[in-house]
C-alpha positions in Angstrom: -20.8 45.6 -8.1 -21.4 44.9 -4.2 -25.2 44.5 -3.2 -25.8 46.4 0.0 -27.6 44.6 2.4 -26.8 41.1 1.9 -23.5 40.3 3.6 -25.1 37.6 5.5 -26.5 35.6 2.4 -26.6 32.1 2.6 -27.2 31.5 -0.8 -28.1 33.5 -4.0 -30.3 32.7 -6.9 -30.0 35.0 -10.2 -32.7 35.1 -12.9 -32.6 37.5 -16.4 -33.2 40.8 -14.7 -33.3 40.3 -10.8 -31.7 38.2 -8.2 -32.6 37.1 -4.6 -30.9 35.9 -1.6 -31.8 34.2 1.7 -30.3 35.8 4.8 -29.0 34.1 7.7 -32.0 34.7 9.8 -34.2 33.6 6.9 -35.6 36.4 5.5 -35.9 36.4 1.3 -34.8 39.7 -0.1 -34.8 40.6 -4.0 -33.2 43.3 -6.1 -33.6 44.1 -9.8 -36.5 44.4 -11.8 -40.2 45.2 -10.5 -42.0 43.9 -13.9 -44.5 41.5 -13.2 -43.8 41.6 -9.5 -41.2 39.6 -9.5 -39.2 41.1 -6.3 -42.0 39.7 -4.3 -42.7 43.0 -2.5 -46.0 43.9 -3.4 -45.1 46.5 -6.0 -46.1 45.7 -9.5 -46.8 48.7 -11.7 -48.9 47.9 -15.0 -47.3 49.4 -17.9 -43.8 50.1 -16.5 -40.9 49.1 -14.1 -38.0 50.2 -12.1 -34.8 48.7 -11.2 -34.3 48.2 -7.4 -30.5 48.2 -6.5 -31.4 47.8 -3.1 -32.7 44.5 -1.7 -36.2 44.4 -0.9 -37.6 41.9 1.9 -40.5 39.7 0.0 -43.5 39.8 1.8 -44.5 37.0 4.3 -41.0 35.2 3.7 -38.8 35.5 7.0 -38.1 31.6 7.7 -36.7 30.4 4.5 -34.1 27.3 4.5 -31.4 26.7 2.6 -31.3 23.1 1.5 -28.4 21.3 2.3 -26.6 20.2 -1.1 -23.0 19.7 0.2 -21.4 16.9 1.7 -19.3 16.8 4.8 -15.8 18.9 5.0 -13.2 16.6 5.6 -10.1 17.8 6.7 -6.7 15.2 7.1 -4.0 16.1 9.6 -2.0 13.0 8.9 -0.9 12.1 6.6 0.1 15.6 5.6 -0.1 16.1 1.8 3.6 15.6 0.5 4.5 13.7 4.1 7.3 11.6 4.1 7.5 8.1 6.4 10.1 5.4 6.9 9.3 2.0 5.6 7.7 -0.1 8.4 7.2 2.9 10.2 4.1 2.5 13.0 1.9 5.9 12.4 -1.8 6.4 13.3 -3.8 8.7 10.8 -5.6 11.9 11.8 -8.7 12.9 10.2 -12.2 14.8 11.0 -15.0 15.0 9.3 -17.7 18.0 9.8 -20.8 19.3 8.5 -22.7 22.0 10.5 -25.9 21.9 8.1 -27.1 18.0 8.5 -24.4 16.6 10.5 -22.1 13.6 9.8 -23.5 10.0 9.1 -20.6 8.7 8.6 -16.5 9.2 8.2 -14.3 6.5 7.1 -10.8 6.4 6.6 -7.9 3.9 7.3 -6.8 3.9 11.2 -3.2 4.0 10.4 -1.0 5.2 7.3 0.1 2.1 5.1 3.9 2.0 5.4 4.5 -1.6 4.1 5.7 -0.6 0.9 8.3 1.9 -0.5 7.2 4.8 -2.7 3.7 6.9 -3.4 0.7 6.4 -1.9 -2.8 7.9 -1.7 -4.8 8.2 1.8 -8.5 8.6 1.3 -11.1 9.5 3.4 -15.1 9.1 2.4 -17.6 11.0 4.6 -21.7 11.3 4.1 -24.5 13.4 5.8 -27.5 12.1 6.7 -29.2 13.6 3.5 -27.0 11.2 1.2 -24.6 14.1 0.5 -21.4 12.7 -0.3 -17.6 13.9 -0.1 -14.4 12.6 -0.5 -10.7 13.7 0.0 -7.4 12.5 -0.8 -3.6 13.2 0.2 -0.2 11.9 -1.5 2.4 11.0 1.0 6.0 8.8 0.4 7.4 5.7 2.2 10.9 5.5 1.7 13.9 3.1 3.0 16.0 4.9 5.5 19.2 6.2 4.2 21.9 3.0 4.9 19.3 0.7 4.9 19.7 -2.2 2.2 17.1 -1.8 -0.8 16.5 -5.6 -0.6 14.5 -5.3 2.8 11.6 -3.8 0.8 9.5 -6.7 0.8 7.5 -7.2 3.8 4.5 -8.2 1.9 6.2 -11.7 1.5 5.2 -14.9 3.4 7.6 -16.7 5.4 7.1 -20.3 4.3 6.7 -23.2 6.6 10.0 -24.9 7.4 10.7 -28.4 6.3 11.5 -30.3 10.0 12.6 -33.8 10.5 13.3 -35.6 14.2 16.8 -37.1 13.0 17.2 -38.8 16.7 15.8 -39.3 20.0 17.6 -40.3 23.4 15.0 -40.2 26.3 13.5 -36.8 26.7 15.9 -35.3 24.1 15.1 -35.3 20.5 17.6 -34.1 17.7 15.8 -31.7 14.8 16.6 -30.9 11.4 15.2 -27.9 10.2 15.3 -26.3 6.5 13.6 -23.6 5.0 14.1 -21.6 1.5 13.2 -17.7 1.9 14.5 -15.0 -0.4 17.6 -13.6 -0.8 16.3 -9.9 0.2 16.4 -10.9 3.6 19.9 -12.5 3.8 21.6 -11.9 7.3 18.1 -11.7 9.1 18.1 -13.2 12.5 15.4 -15.7 12.8 13.3 -17.3 15.6 12.5 -21.0 15.7 9.1 -21.7 17.8 7.2 -24.5 18.8 3.6 -24.5 19.5 2.8 -25.1 23.3 -1.0 -25.4 24.2 -2.2 -21.6 23.6 1.4 -20.0 23.2 4.5 -20.1 21.0 7.6 -21.0 22.6 11.0 -20.3 21.5 13.6 -23.2 21.1 16.2 -22.0 19.0 17.5 -18.9 16.5 19.2 -19.3 12.9 20.4 -16.7 10.3 19.3 -16.3 6.9 22.3 -17.1 4.5 23.5 -15.2 1.6 21.3 -17.4 -0.7 18.1 -16.8 1.2 18.0 -20.0 2.9 18.0 -21.5 6.4 19.4 -24.8 7.4 20.2 -25.7 11.2 20.0 -28.8 13.8 18.8 -28.5 17.1 18.2 -30.2 20.4 14.6 -29.8 21.8 13.5 -31.6 25.0 10.0 -33.0 25.1 9.5 -30.7 27.7 9.4 -28.0 25.4 7.2 -29.7 23.2 4.4 -30.2 26.1 5.5 -33.5 27.6 6.4 -36.8 26.8 3.5 -37.9 25.4 3.0 -35.5 22.6 3.0 -37.3 19.5 3.3 -34.0 16.9 4.9 -30.7 17.1 4.5 -27.6 15.2 7.2 -25.3 14.4 7.3 -21.9 12.8 10.0 -19.5 11.6 9.9 -15.7 12.8 11.9 -13.1 11.2 13.1 -10.7 14.1 12.4 -7.4 13.5 14.9 -4.7 12.6 15.5 -0.8 12.6 14.3 -0.9 8.6 11.8 -3.8 8.5 8.9 -5.1 10.7 9.0 -8.4 12.3 7.4 -11.6 10.2 5.6 -14.5 11.7 5.8 -17.8 9.1 3.6 -20.5 8.5 3.7 -23.4 10.8 4.5 -27.0 10.0 3.8 -30.1 12.0 6.2 -33.0 12.8 5.9 -36.4 14.2 7.4 -36.8 17.5 8.5 -40.2 18.1 7.3 -42.0 21.3 9.8 -42.4 24.3 11.3 -46.2 24.6 10.9 -47.5 27.7 14.4 -49.4 29.1 13.2 -52.7 30.9 15.5 -53.8 33.4 16.3 -57.6 33.4 
């Protein structure tokens, strides 16, 4: 049964025979039994009581404050619940935390949606207000490999190993280098860049392709200039799996190789 005059109630407390509400402006009203003066309006007849169906104001109480016992409200725009993303897609998340009562002290969630592996995932945001009231909200989303993409390219979490490198011959400023590495069959056919560290940069010195058995075996000729000069005695090489439409680029670990000194030819 609706109670007239309390449409703006902020909170309601119910007793055995009466109830009270705090209105938007801070005034407190009560209705129900007048026994023992429980309605707070100064009306407390002895020996009998009446039931007030219309709320009456509590005398002298016009600035009541409703305690904030609820955590912030969390809205997650992206990922939406049930949304589907492609494997390896770069997706920025979007979420907000609001609390009109006490404000928001912290609103924490991932800046990006995790699409590194196929399957169902959970995206969670946590929030807390200055009074310590906490709240949390989660949505579920799915990551799928695009139609036509080989299922064996679903392993971006693996680490590309450091290659085995050996200088097999040196002629002046030119070095013949042998490079081998064992990856995994799931990346068969992927293009690979071979890079060497020069100062603060990684410089490409060659390319290869992963064999059907998941291996790399190649020979390349590198000039000493590519390595940083004729005085360089140690070079660091690494492999980088090239990004595709269905899989992100993967940078491998580096391997150091000894560079033989350049022989000087002394005229007779």
